[in-house]
NULO-347761 format. One record per residue: x, y, z of N, C-alpha, C, O in turn. Coordinates in steps of 0.1 Angstrom, whole numbers, plus 2048, in hexadecimal, padded with zeros to 3 digits. Layout:
<rs>
XYZXYZXYZXYZ...
</rs>
This chain:
<rs>
695DBA8B4697DBC8C068EDC58C768BDD18C668BDB98D3687DBF8DF68BDCB8E4697DCB8E6685DD68E768EDE78ED691DE18FD68BDD7902697DE8901695DE9912688DEB91667DDEC90F68BDED92467CDF092D67EDFE931689E03934675E02932673E14936678E0B94A678DFF94D67AE18950680E17961674E1096A675E06972666E1A966659E1296C65AE0696B657DFF97465FE0195F65BDEB95E665DE8965667DDF95D66DDE796C679DE6971679DD897A67EDCD97966DDDF984669DD7990663DC8989666DBC98C658DD097E650DC497B659DB8975657DAC977666DBF96E66EDB4963674DAB96E673D9F97067ADB3972684DAC98567BD9B98467FD9098066BDA198B664D9D99165DD8F988655D8898D661D8D97C65CD86973668D82971668D76973674D8696D67DD8096B686D7197768DD68974681D76983686D73993679D6698D67FD5C98966FD6498B664D5C98D668D5297F668D4798366AD5397366AD4F96967BD4696D67AD3A96C685D4A97068FD4397468ED3697E695D2C97E683D3A987682D33992677D2698D677D1A990670D2D98366AD1D97C675D19974677D0D97767DD1D96D685D1096868ED1397368ED0B97D693D1A973699D0F984695D0098B699CF598A68FD0598E684CF6997681CEA98B680CDE98E681CEF97E67DCE2976690CDF974694CD4972696CE89746A5CE39736B0CD997A6B6CCF9756AECE098B6ABCD99926A4CC69936A9CBB99469CCCA993691CBA990698CB598869DCAC98F69ECB397D6A5CB19706B3CA79766B8C9C9746B7CB297D6C7CB59856C6CA998F6CECA09906BACAB9976BDC9F9A36B8C9299E6BAC889A46B1C939926B1C8798C6BFC839866C3C7898A6C5C879806D4C8297B6DAC7F9836E2C769836D6C8B9926E4C829996DFC789A06E7C719A76D1C749A06CCC669A66D0C5C99B6D1C5099D6D0C6198F6D6C539886E5C4E9886EAC439876EEC5D98A6F7C579866FCC55996704C4B9966FBC5999F700C529AD6FBC419AF702C389B46EDC419AB6EBC329AD6F2C2E9A26FBC269A56F3C2F9966FAC2398F707C2799070CC1C99170EC2D99171BC2F99371FC279A5725C1C9A571DC2B9AE71FC2A9B572AC339C3731C3B9BC72BC339C8735C409D0745C419CD74CC4B9CE747C329C6759C349C1756C3C9B575AC479B474DC349A874FC3999D749C4899974CC4E98F73FC4D9A373EC599A5745C649A6745C6E9A074CC5F9B1757C699B3762C699AA76AC739AA762C5B9A176EC5E994764C6998B76CC73989758C6B985751C7297F753C82983755C8C97B752C8299174EC8F992761C94995763C9F99976BC8C994775C9499777DC97987788C9D984772C9197C776C9396F770CA4970776CAE96D763CA397375FCB2970762CBA97A75DCC597876CCBA988775CC698D77ECC9986781CD5985784CBF97E791CBC97578ECC896B797CD0969783CC996677DCCE95977CCDC95E781CE5959775CDC967770CEB96E77FCF197377ECFC96E78ACEF978794CF497A79CCFB96F7A4D0496F799CF39657A4CF995979AD0394B79CD0593F790D07955786D08949788D1B948784D23950790D1C939791D2A93978AD3192C78ED3992477BD2C92F775D2D92276CD38924765D3C91B76CD3B92C764D4C92E76FD58937773D64935771D4F93F77ED5B945777D6D94C77FD7794E768D6D950760D74957758D7F94B751D8994C75FD7793B755D7E92F746D83931742D8F93073FD78933735D7C930730D8193B728D89937731D8294772FD8B953732D9894C728DA094A73DD9C94973FDAC946733DAE93672EDB9934731DA592D72ADA992971EDB192E71ADBC92D719DA293370ADAC93E70CDB893E705DBF936717DC194871EDCE94A717DD993D70EDE193C724DD3933723DDC928713DDD92470EDE892270CDCF9236FDDCF91A6F6DDB9236F1DE591E6F5DD99326ECDDF93C6EEDED9396E5DF4936700DF49396FEE029396FEE0A929702E169266FADFF9206FFE0090F701E0B90F6FBE1690E717E0490F720E0490C721E068F9724E108F271DDF98F8720DF88E6716DF38E370EDF18EC714DF28D570ADED8D2707DDE8D3711DD78D06FBDD98D76FDDCB8DC700DBE8D4703DB38D96FEDC68BE704DB78B870DDB88B7714DAE8B5713DC48BA726DC58B872BDBC8C1731DB18BD726DC18D372ADBD8DC72ADB38DC734DAF8E1722DA98D971DD9D8D8727D948D172DD8A8D5728D9A8C672DD918BD740D938C1746D898BF743D988C4751D988C9751D938DA75CD938E1746D908DF746D858EA745D7B8E6749D728ED73FD768DB73ED6A8D9751D628D4757D588D7756D708C8762D6C8C476AD688CD76FD5D8CB76BD718DA774D6C8E5772D648EB77DD628F1768D5A8F1766D508F4768D458ED76CD3B8F2765D478DD76AD398D577BD388D9780D2E8DD783D468D8788D418DF792D3D8E879ED398E8789D3F8EF78FD3B901789D3390078CD2F90B77CD268FB777D1C8F7782D148F7785D0C90078CD148E9794D0E8E179DD0C8ED79FD008F07A3D158F47AFD1A8FC7ACD0C9037B3D029027A1D0F90A79ED0791979FCF69177A5CEF91F79ACF090B794CE79057AACE09057AECD790D7B2CE78FA7BCCE68FB7C4CE39067CACD99067C4CF19187CACEA9227C5CDE9297CBCD592E7B5CDE9277B2CD092C7BBCC49297C4CBE92F7B6CC491B7C0CB99197CECB99197D1CAD9187D8CC091A7E3CBF91E7E9CBE9277F4CB99277DFCC59367E4CC29437DECB29437E6CAB9497D4CAC93F7D2C9C9447DDC9A93C7E6C9A9457E2C979327F0C8E92E7F8C959377F8C8F942800CA093880BCA2943808C9B951813C9B9577FFC989567FDC959657FDC8695F800C7E9677FAC839567FAC739537F0C669577F2C5A9597E1C719597D8C6995A7D8C5B9587E3C559597CDC549567CAC449507C6C4B9427C6C5793F7C2C3D9387C1C4692C7AEC4892D7A7C529297A9C3D93379BC40937795C4F93F78AC5494279FC5394179AC6394B7A3C6B94079EC769407AEC6C9377AFC7492C7A1C7892479CC8392279DC6A920793C6A916786C6D91A77CC6E913785C7192777AC7393377AC89930771C91932788C8A92C78BC98936786CA092A781CAB92B788C9691C78CC9F90A779C9E90C771CA790D777C9190E766C9290D75BC9D914751CA3910762C9E92175DCA7928763CB992375CCC392476ECB891F76FCC791C767CCE90F767CDA90B760CBD90875BCC78FC74ACD3902743CDC8FC749CCF90E742CD9911742CED91573ACF6917754CE9911758CFC914750D00901749D0A8FE757CF58F574FD008EC742D038EB73CD0C8E673DCF18F372ECF08EF726CFB8F771BCFE8F272BD00903725D0C90A726D1B907721D2490D72FD1C8FC734D298F5726D318F5725D3C8FB71CD2B8EC710D338E8707D378F7707D438F96FFD2B903700D2C90B708D38912704D4390E70FD38917716D41921716D4C91C716D54925716D5390F71AD5C90D70BD64909709D7090C700D599026F8D638FC6EED6290E6E4D6A90C6EDD5F9166E8D639246EDD719266E2D789266F8D799276F9D849276EFD8C91F6EDD989216EAD869196E0D9090D6CED909156C5D979146D3D8291E6C6D7E9206C4D889306B9D8C9346D1D889356D1D8C9426D1D9F9416CEDA89496D4DA09366D5DAE9366C3DB492E6C0DBF92A6BFDAD92E6B4DB49286A7DAE93169CDAF92C6AADA693D6A3DA194B699D9894268DD9C94269CD89939698D8193369AD77935696D6F92C6A1D719406A5D6694269FD579426A3D4C947693D5C939688D4F93A690D4892F692D3C930696D5092269CD4891E6A4D419236A0D359226B2D459296B9D3E92E6B2D309336B3D2592E6ADD3393B6A7D2694669ED1B93D698D1194169FD1E92C695D149286A2D109216A1D0491F6AFD1691E6BAD109196C1D059286C6CF99286C0D0C9316C2D0193B6BBCF693A6C1CEC9376ADCF493C6A6CEA9406A5CE09316A3CD49316A7CE79276AECDE9196C0CD591B6C6CCC9166C2CDE9246D1CD792C6CECD092F6CBCC69286CBCD093D6C6CC39456BFCBA93F6C3CAE9416B2CBD9366ACCB492F6B9CA892C6BBC9E9336C0CAC9226C8CA79146D1C9C91D6D1C9091C6D9CA79296DDCA092E6DBC939396E4C8B93D6CDC9493E6C8C869466C1C7C93E6C1C719436BAC7F92E6BCC789216C7C6E9206C6C629216D2C7691D6DAC7191C6E4C679236EAC5C9216E3C6E92D6EAC639386DFC509396E3C4493A6D3C559396CBC4C9386CFC3F9336D0C349396D3C469216D3C3C91A6DDC3691E6DCC2A91E6EDC3F9216F7C379256F4C2B9326F9C209336EBC3193B6EBC289416E5C1993F6EAC0E9426D8C1B9396D2C0B9316DEC0892A6DFBFC9276E8C0F9266F2C0991D6FBBFE921700BF491C6FBC0692F707C00939715C0693671FC0293C718C1192C71DC1B92D727C1E938723C1A943734C2593773EC2994273EC37943736C3F93E748C3994A74EC4994B74DC5793E748C6293D757C4B933750C57924742C5C92173DC6792173DC4D91F736C5891B727C5B92471DC5E91E726C59931721C61939728C73938722C7E93A733C71936739C81937737C8592873AC91926734C7E91C72DC8591071DC8790E718C8C904717C8391970AC8791D70AC96921703CA091F714C92927714CA592E719CAC92A716CB792C723CA7923727CB7917718CB790E714CC290A712CAD90C709CB08FF6FDCB79036F6CBA8FA6F8CBB90F6F3CC191A6F5CD09146EECD590C700CD5919709CE0915708CE6905709CF2902707CDD8FD703CE18EB6F3CE18ED6EDCEB8E96EDCD98F26DBCDB8EF6D7CE88F46CECEE8ED6DECF19016DECFC9036E5D058FC6DED108FA6EFD058F86EBD118ED6E5D108E06E7D188D76E0D088E06D7D088CF6CBD0F8D86C8D1A8D36C4D0C8E26B7D158EB6C0D218E96BFD278DE6C6D248F06C9D338F06CED3D8E26CED498E26D1D318D76D3D368CB6C5D3D8C86C4D498C56BBD348C86ABD348BF6A6D418C569ED498BF6ABD448D06A1D4F8DC6A8D5D8DA6A2D678D86B8D5C8DA6C1D678DB6C1D738CC6C9D7C8CB6B7D708C46B5D768B86A8D858BE6A8D908B86A0D828C869BD8B8CC6A3D978D269BDA08D46ADD988D46B9D9F8D86C2DA58D46C5DB18D46CAD998CD6D8D9E8C16D9D938B96D4D888BB6E1D988AF6E4D8E8A26EDD838A76F7D868AE6EAD7A8A56F7D748A56FFD7089B6FCD6A89170AD7489F718D7289972AD7589B72DD778A7731D7489673ED7589A73DD86893736D8B88A74AD8B8A074DD9B898758D998A6758D958B1763D9F89B771DA28A4776DB289F777DB8894777DB68AE778DC08AF788DC48B9787DC98C5793DC28B379FDBE8BB79EDC48C679DDBC8D079DDD68C879FDDC8D4795DD88DE797DD68EA786DD88D477DDD88E177CDC78E5778DC58F077EDBC8DD786DB38E678CDB68F0785DB68FA794DB88F07A4DBC8FB799DC5906797DC0912795DCD90478BDD1911783DC991677EDCB921780DC090F774DB591777EDAE91B77CDAE92878ADA7918790DA091F797DA792D799DA393879ADB49267A4DBF933799DB994179CDB294A78BDC093E783DBF94777DDB494D776DB5957780DA7945779DA094A786D94951781D8D959792D9194F79ED8C95279CD8F96379AD8596A79BD9B96879AD9897678FD9197F791D8C98A783D9297677AD8497C77AD7F97A772D7797F784D7C96D786D6C967790D6597078FD58971798D6A9767A3D6497B79AD6299179CD58998795D6A99278BD6899B782D5E99B780D579A577AD5C98E775D4D98D77BD4398A774D3A98678BD4098A78FD3B989799D3299679DD27998799D3E99C7A0D3A9A878FD389B5791D349C0784D3B9B277DD329B5777D289B7770D239C077BD249A9779D1599F781D0C9A877ED009AA78DD129AC798D0B9B2795D069BD796CFA9BE792D0C9C678DD109D5781D079D4781CFD9DC777D079CD76BCFF9CB76FCEE9CB76BCE59D3776CEC9C3779CE39C0782CD99C5781CCD9C578DCE39CC798CDE9D1797CCF9D679DCC69D278CCCF9E378ACC89EA78BCB89E4790CB09EA785CB69D7786CAB9D0792CA79CE795C9B9D179CCAE9C87A6CAE9C47ADCA69D17B0C9A9CF7B0CAA9DE7B3CAA9E77AEC9D9ED7B5C989F57A1C979EA79BC8E9F17A4C859E67AAC7A9E97A4C889DD7A8C799D27B9C789D27C0C6E9CD7BFC849D97C8C7D9DC7D1C799E57DCC749E47C7C7D9F27C9C7BA027C5C71A087CAC6DA127B7C6A9FE7AEC60A057AFC539FB7B3C549EF7AAC46A017ACC3C9FC7A2C3A9F2796C3D9F47A5C369E679DC359D978CC2F9D7783C329CF78DC249E4787C199E477EC239F2773C1D9F7780C2B9F6777C2CA02769C359FF75FC38A0676BC389F8760C439EB75FC4E9F3754C529F5769C569F976EC61A01767C6A9F375CC709F576CC699E8769C799DB75EC779DB758C819DB755C6D9DB746C6B9D3740C6E9E1734C709DF744C6E9EE737C709FA739C829F872FC8A9F5746C859F9747C929FD741C9C9F0739CA59F2747C989DE740C9C9D4730C9A9D172AC9F9C872AC929D8719C8D9D4716C989E070FCA19DC71BC999EF711CA29F4717CB69EE70FCBF9EF721CB79EA723CC29E071ACC99DD714CD39E1718CB69CE70DCB79C36FFCC19C76FBCCB9C26FBCBB9D16EFCBD9DA6ECCC79D86E3CCA9D16F7CD29E46F5CDF9E46FECE99D8701CF59D8700CE29D1708CEA9C66FBCEC9BC6F8CF79B76F2CE19B86E3CE39B16D7CEF9B56CCCF29AF6DDCF39C26D5CFC9C66DBD0D9C36D4D179C26ECD0F9C16ECD159C16EAD239B76EBD2F9BB6E5D1E9A66E4D259A16D3D299A26CDD2C9976CED299AA6C5D319B06C7D3A9B06C2D429A76D2D3E9BD6D3D4C9BF6D3D539AF6CCD5D9AC6DCD4C9A76DCD5899D6D4D5B9946D7D6498D6CCD559946BCD559936B6D659956B0D6B98D6B9D699A26B7D729A66BFD7E9A46BBD899A06CDD7A9A76DAD859A36DCD849986E6D8B9936D5D7D9906D6D7F97E6CED899786CFD8D96C6C7D8B9806B9D989806BCDA29856B7DAD9816C3DA29906C4DB09996D3DB69926D3DC39906DEDB098E6EDDB198A6EBDBC97E6F4DC497C6DFDBC9766E0DC496C6D9DD596F6DADDE9676D1DD697C6CBDDE9816D6DE69886D8DF19846E0DDF9926E9DE29986F3DE69906F8DF09966FADE5985700DEA97A6FBDF8976701E029776EBDF79716E7E0596B6E8E0F9786EFE199776E2E0A9846E4E1298F6F6E1A9916F9E269906FDE1199370AE15990710E1E98771AE2598A707E1F97770DE2296F707E3396F70DE3D96B6FCE339746F8E3E9786F8E479846F1E51988702E4198A706E429976FDE4B99E6FDE579A06F6E429A06EDE409A76E9E359B66E1E2C9B76F4E3A9BF6F5E319C96F1E299D26F4E1D9D46E7E369DC6DEE349E26D3E289DE6CEE209E56D0E2B9D16C6E1C9C96CDE109C56C7E059C36DAE119C46E1E039C26E3DFD9D16E4DF19D16E5E059DD6E3E029EA6D8DFA9ED6D8DEE9F06CDE059ED6BEDFD9EC6BCDF19E96B9DE79F06C0DF29DE6BFDE49D56C7DD89D96C5DCC9D86D0DDD9DC6DEDD39E66D6DCA9F06D6DBE9F26D0DD49F76CCDD0A066C3DC7A086C4DBEA106B5DCA9FD6ADDC29F86AFDB99F26AADAF9F56B8DB89E66BCDA99E56C4D9F9ED6C4D929EB6CADA59F66D5D9E9FF6C7D98A0A6C5D8CA086BFD9FA156B7D98A196AFD8EA156ADD84A1C6ABD91A0A6A2D81A026ABD729FF6A7D679FF6B8D779FA6C0D6C9F86C2D65A096C3D59A0D6C3D73A106C5D6BA1F6BCD62A226BED56A236B3D67A226A1D5FA266A4D52A1B6A3D46A1D6A6D56A146A7D46A0B6AFD3AA0A6ACD2FA056BED41A106C9D36A0D6C8D34A1F6CDD29A236C4D3AA276C1D35A336B9D2BA386BBD25A436B0D2AA2F6A3D1FA326A9D18A286AED0EA2E6ADD17A1B6B1D09A196BDD04A206C1CF8A216C2D0EA246CDD04A2A6C9CFBA3D6CFCF2A426C1D01A406BFCF8A4B6B2CF2A436A9CF3A4C6ABCEDA386A6CE5A356AFCDCA326AECD1A386B9CDEA2A6C4CCEA286CBCCCA386CACC0A3B6CECD1A3E6D4CCFA516CDCC6A4F6D1CBAA4C6BDCCBA526B6CC0A5C6AECB3A556A8CA9A5A6B2CB5A466ABCA4A416B9CA4A346B7CA5A286C5CA2A386D0C9FA336D0C8CA326D8C86A2C6C7C86A386C7C7CA396BCC73A2E6BFC69A286B0C7AA306ABC74A296AAC7CA176A2C76A0F6B1C86A126B8C8AA096BEC80A016BAC7B9F76CAC80A0A6D1C72A036D0C64A026D6C5C9FA6C8C61A0A6BEC56A0A6B9C559FF6C1C4F9F76ACC599FC6A6C5A9EF6A9C609E26A1C5F9D96BBC679E26C1C6C9D56CAC629D36CAC5B9C86D2C609DD6DEC569DC6DAC489DF6DFC419D66D3C419E76D5C399EF6DBC329F66E7C349F46D8C27A006E1C26A0B6F3C27A0B6FAC2AA146F5C24A00700C239FA707C319FE712C2FA03702C3E9FD706C499FC702C4FA0A704C5BA0C6FEC46A136FCC50A22709C55A2F709C5DA39710C4DA2A71DC55A2D723C66A2B72DC6CA2F716C67A2271BC77A1B711C7DA2170FC88A1D708C79A2F6FFC81A3670AC8EA3A70AC9AA35711C89A43714C94A49722C9DA41727CA7A45726C98A3672CCA3A31721CABA2A723CB7A27714CA5A27708CADA1D703CBBA2B6FECC6A29707CB5A35706CBFA4270DCC8A44709CD3A46716CC5A43722CD3A43726CD9A3E72BCE3A42725CD5A28722CDEA1D71DCE8A21722CF3A24709CE0A23700CEEA23704CF8A2C6FDD03A2C70FCF8A3470ECFFA37713D10A32712D1BA3571AD07A28723D14A1F71AD19A1671DD21A0E70DD14A156FCD19A0A6FBD24A0A6FBD299FF6F8D2DA186EED3AA196FFD46A166FFD50A1070BD40A1B719D4AA17719D4CA0871AD57A03716D3B9FE717D3C9EB711D459EA713D4E9E2703D449F56F6D4D9EB6F8D5D9EA6F5D649E06FED629F6705D749FA70DD739F270FD7C9EA715D689F2724D709EE724D749DD72CD7A9D6717D6C9D7716D6F9CC70FD7F9C8713D879C0706D7F9CE704D8D9CE70BD979D070ADA19CA715D949DB726D9E9DD72BD9C9CE72ADA69C7730D919C773AD919BF731D999B2738DA29AC726D989AE71ED9D9A371DDB09AA71BDB89A171EDB39B071BDC49B2728DC89B6729DD49B8735DBF9B673FDC99B4743DC69A874ADCF9A373FDBA9A0741DBD992735DCA98E739DD098472CDCD992722DD698C72ADE198D72CDE6982731DE899973ADF499C746DF0999750DF19A1749DE898A755DEC987763DE699376EDEC99575FDDB998768DDC9A3767DCA9A3763DC29AB76BDC899876ADB599477DDB199B77FDA79A2784DBA998793DB799D795DB39AB79FDAC9AF78ADB89B378DDBC9C7787DA79C478ADA09CD780DA19B7780D959BC789D889BD789D7D9C2793D929B77A2D8A9B87A6D879C27AAD7B9C37A9D909CD7ACD8B9D77A2D859E37A5D7D9EB798D8A9E378ED819E778FD779E678ED6E9EF791D749D7790D5E9D579CD5C9DB79DD539E37A5D649D87B3D5F9E37B6D5E9EA7C2D599EB7A9D649F87AAD60A087A1D55A0C79ED51A17799D4E9FC793D469FC795D389F978FD2E9FD7A4D399EE7ABD2F9EB7B0D2B9F87AED209FD7B9D359FE7C0D35A0C7B9D2DA147B9D20A147B5D33A197AAD2AA227A5D1CA1F7A0D15A287A7D19A1379AD0FA0E7ACD04A0F7AECFDA197B3D04A087C4CFEA0A7C7CFDA1B7C8CF1A1E7C7D05A267C7D03A317BECF9A357C2CEEA377B2CFBA367A8CF3A3C7ACCDFA377B1CD5A3C7A6CE3A277ABCDAA257B6CCEA247B5CC2A227C1CD7A267CDCCDA2A7CDCCBA3C7D5CC5A437C6CCFA3F7C5CCDA4E7BDCC0A557BECB9A5F7B3CC2A497A4CB8A547A5CAFA4579BCA8A437ACCAEA3C7A3CA7A337ACC98A387A6C8EA3A7BCC99A3A7C2C8EA407B9C86A4B7B6C7AA4A7B4C90A577B0C89A6079FC84A6179CC7BA68796C8EA58788C8CA56783C85A49779C7EA4978CC86A4078CC82A2C77BC8DA2C77AC98A31771C86A2476CC8BA1D765C95A25761C9FA20764C92A3675BCA6A3D763CA6A41762CA1A4C772CAAA3E77CCB4A4177CCBBA33783CC5A33775CB8A27777CBEA1A76ACC8A1C769CD4A1B75ECBEA20752CCAA21754CD4A2D74CCDEA2C75ACD4A3475CCDCA3B765CE8A37760CF3A3A771CE7A30777CF3A2A770CF8A2476CD04A26768CEEA16761CF9A11753D01A1974BD08A13753CFFA23749D08A2B752D10A30750D1AA2A75BD12A37764D1CA3F767D21A32761D2CA3376CD21A27770D26A20763D2CA18760D35A2075BD2CA0F74DD36A0F749D41A1B741D4BA18750D40A2774BD46A30755D53A32753D5FA36761D4CA2F770D59A2D76DD5FA2076ED6BA2176BD5BA14766D60A0B758D6CA0F75AD78A0E74DD67A13745D71A12749D79A1E740D80A21753D79A24756D80A3275DD8FA2A75AD9BA2C763D8BA2276FD8EA1C766D9BA14766DA7A1875ED93A09758D9F9FD749DA6A09742DADA01746DA6A0F743DADA1574ADB9A19743DC4A17755DBBA1F760DC3A2375FDCDA1875BDD9A16765DC5A13767DCDA0275EDD19F875FDDA9EF753DCA9FB745DD39F7744DE09FD744DE99F5743DE1A0973EDE8A16745DF6A1073EE00A11753DF6A0A75FE00A0A755E09A00756E16A0074CE019F4748E079EB737E0D9E7734E129DC72EE099F3723E099F2723E129FD717E149FF72AE1AA0772FE20A11726E1CA2071FE23A2872AE10A1F729E04A31723DF7A2C71CDF4A22727DF0A3671EDDDA39713DE2A3470FDEDA3570BDD7A2E6FDDD3A2E6F7DCAA416FADC2A4A6F0DD1A3D6E2DCAA4B6E1DBAA476DBDB6A3D6E7DB2A526E0DA7A556D7DA6A5D6D7D9AA5F6D0DAAA626C4DACA6B6BBDA4A676B6D9FA716B5D9FA5B6AED97A566B7D85A576B0D7BA566C2D84A586C9D79A586C6D73A616C2D67A616C7D7CA6D6CBD7AA7F6BCD79A836BAD72A8D6B5D7EA7E6AAD78A836A1D6AA7C698D63A816A7D69A716A7D5AA6B6ABD4DA6E6A5D43A6C6B7D50A736C1D4AA7B6C0D44A8A6C7D3BA8E6B3D4DA916AED4AA9A6A1D43A9D69CD3DAA669DD49A8F692D3DA8E690D2FA8A687D27A8B6A1D2DA856A6D22A7F6AAD17A8F6AAD0CA946ADD23A916B3D1CAA16A6D15AA86A7D0AAAB699D1DAAA68DD16AB068CD0BAA768AD00AAE68DD08A99689CFDA9368FCF3A98688CEAA9D69BCF3A976A4CE8A996A1CE5AA86A0CD9AA969FCE9AB269BCEAABC694CDFAC0696CD4AC6683CE9AB6676CE0AB6678CCFAB1675CC6AB867ECCFAA5680CC4A9E68ACB9AA568ACADAA2691CBDAAC698CB5AB7691CAEAC068FCA2AC268CCB8AC7686CB2AD1678CA9ACE672CA1AD6674CABAC2666CA1ABC66DC99AB166BC9CAA5675C8DAB667AC83AA866DC7CAA3667C74AAA669C80A94660C7BA90664C78A8466DC7FA7F65EC6DA7C661C69A6C661C78A65659C81A6666DC78A5D66FC86A51668C8EA4B66DC99A47659C89A48651C87A3C64BC99A4964BCA5A47645C90A5863BC99A5D645CA7A65642CB2A6A656C9EA63661CACA6A662CB2A63664CBEA67661CB2A56661CBDA4B654CC8A47656CD3A41647CC2A4B63ACCBA4D639CD4A5B632CDEA5D643CCCA65643CD8A7164ECDFA6C64CCEBA6D658CDCA66662CEBA6865FCF5A5A664D00A58658CEFA5164ECFAA4A648D02A5164CD0EA5363CCFBA56637D09A5F637D11A6962FD19A6E643D0CA6E64ED13A7B656D1DA73658D28A7865CD1AA61662D26A5E659D31A5B65BD3CA5E64DD2CA53641D33A5463CD42A6063DD4EA5F638D3AA6863BD3BA77646D45A7D643D50A8264ED43A7B65DD4BA8265DD56A7865AD61A7D660D54A6865FD62A60656D6CA6465AD77A68648D69A6463CD6CA6363FD76A71642D82A7263DD6CA7C63DD77A8A652D7FA8F656D88A97658D78A85666D82A8C663D8DA7B66DD92A7865CD8EA7665ED97A6A66AD97A62671DA1A6066CD8DA5F678D8DA53676D8EA4867FD8EA40668D90A4265FD93A3A655D97A3864CD90A33653DA8A3E648DB1A4063DDB1A38643DAFA2D631DB1A35624DB0A32628DBEA29626DBAA1E62CDCAA29631DCEA2363ADC9A12638DCCA07642DC2A1864FDBEA0E643DB7A0563EDBD9FB63FDAAA0C633DA3A0162EDAB9F9632DAC9ED626DB39FE61BDBA9F7621DC09EC61ADC39E2631DC49ED639DC89E063BDC19D663ADC49CA640DB39DD641DAC9D1639DA49C963CD9D9C062CDA79D061FDA79C661DDB29C0619DB09B461EDB99C161CDC69B7629DCB9AF626DD79AE634DCA9AA63DDCE9A463ADDD9A7640DE39B062EDE799D633DF4999631DFC9AC637E069B1626DF59B3629DFC9BE63ADFC9C4640E069C863CDEE9C264ADEF9C4653DFD9C0657E069C6653DFA9B265CE059AB658E159B2661E1D9B664BE199B364DE279BB652E289C8658E319CD64DE189CF64DE1E9DF65DE1A9E3661E189EF666E189D9673E149DC67CE239D7688E229D7678E2B9D467BE3A9CB67CE409D9685E479DC671E3C9E266DE459F0675E3F9FF677E46A09677E369FE67DE2FA0B690E31A08698E2F9FF690E35A196A3E37A166ABE28A186A7E1EA1F6B4E29A116BCE21A126C0E15A1E6C9E1BA256BFE0BA236C7E08A306D4DFFA2D6D3DF5A266DDE02A316EEDFCA336EDE06A3B6E9E12A3B6F4DF9A476FDDFCA526FCDEFA5E6F6DE4A5E702DF2A64704DE8A6D6F4DE6A756F2DDEA7E
</rs>
């Protein structure tokens, strides 16, 4: 098995870890966009909405992890237990939870009296729970060792398996259930790839230490409850739309299509957060809070730059994006996409806030934060969906994520000595406003508009010093970064 890296190589590891994940995520996103294009054009707004309804239902009852994998990363990072023993117990716990999750999904589907096709579809989709046991569990080992390229390979294999499987279903003229079988098969392919590479770090095996399994669950359940609540408010719009709108008007399909486009880019944030999280955990474990705050601030600045840039791009070019991927039949989803894209930046920064709270052992605080999000989501959905349909659901998503981020930052500030600075995000918002005004004054085809937007963004970032030349140099020379970080003051405050 590979040894843990020396402190002097940490910056190099983070840079490599993030780069390989960027490449892997780029490939995964390309495959996912292909899958979304295939599904939306084949199924149309109504049937696409039904497919997404089943996925939303399965995610709502997913008890197969409950935060166990995230806690495993923290334990591996702090070397509290032998890695083989730790991961053996994690696999045992997750296998038990996956079996429970399948039973819960099928039982609820029967209790609610869904149609036979929907019940079968839910049962097939719930197979993703046991199929994902190895991929989700062993990703913890990859993350703790800063070798997420192996997890990226698993994700690429999952995407390709799903795309090929769904392509075969489309060629055969299949329906909802075969498409969901392809969806579940992708998780199985991911697990096989992870199993192949994890032997470099741990020996795959089942172990059962009752006391330690209870400790894992005790640490994980607060995070798991928060994840369940977060999943509930993220998917609540689908259930409300299904209940409050005419099933024939395509509202569920329009909203889920827009949400799926934004959802595709969310893992890009975890690509970076997954590299930083073990380091944050290690700093806290060694009581190095100054280094913790410095790493958090730099990470937040980078996420803010990327998130605001992507959100701006989606808002400005939502129409061509929808037309290229879903076709003219999904054009009513353009307004949904523009509204939902506002949530994008909130979600990216929130992921860093959440994992920072886990790193300092305050995962229990994620529960009240999640309930705030649930309350906001329920209130906005119930108010806006009856009046505005899918656009009301999109507005609920954006407002919920804003509320969750605000609460998360307030809670985190109590443990890191103050609120982090948002000066970088503020500068970029100013640049974004200028770009929007220029494009509004020069109505052109979207291709030259995109080129102009990119040029203005690069110039605006340079002029406003959102990213300094020194920071670029440090990113390109990780060894120098590691030395200089130790000598620079932390930046925390308003």
